[in-house]
C-alpha positions in Angstrom: 0.0 0.0 0.0 1.1 3.5 -0.7 0.1 6.2 1.8 0.1 9.8 0.8 -0.3 12.9 2.9 0.4 16.5 2.0 4.0 17.4 2.7 4.2 20.4 5.0 7.0 21.7 7.1 5.2 20.4 10.1 4.8 16.9 8.8 8.4 16.7 7.7 9.6 17.9 11.1 7.4 15.3 12.8 8.8 12.5 10.7 12.4 13.6 11.1 12.0 14.1 14.9 10.7 10.6 15.3 12.8 8.8 12.6 16.3 10.1 13.3 16.5 9.0 17.0 15.1 5.6 16.1 17.8 5.2 13.3 20.5 6.4 15.7 19.5 3.7 18.3 19.8 1.0 15.6 23.2 2.3 14.3 21.8 3.2 10.9 23.0 6.9 11.1 26.0 8.3 12.8 26.2 10.7 15.8 29.1 12.7 14.6 32.0 12.8 12.1 35.3 11.0 12.5 37.4 12.8 9.9 37.9 16.5 9.2 37.2 16.6 5.4 33.9 15.9 3.6 35.6 13.5 1.2 36.9 11.3 4.0 33.6 11.3 5.9 31.6 10.3 2.8 33.9 7.4 2.0 33.8 6.1 5.6 30.0 5.6 5.6 
């Protein structure tokens, strides 16, 4: 099933506020950056 709702700033903020912490707990996104350059950080992940 595909669900659709109008994308507003409020709905995007709600999704991001709930999704990012859940992904961090599972280790799917990082908490910070290890290297000093963008190129190094992109290749690490």
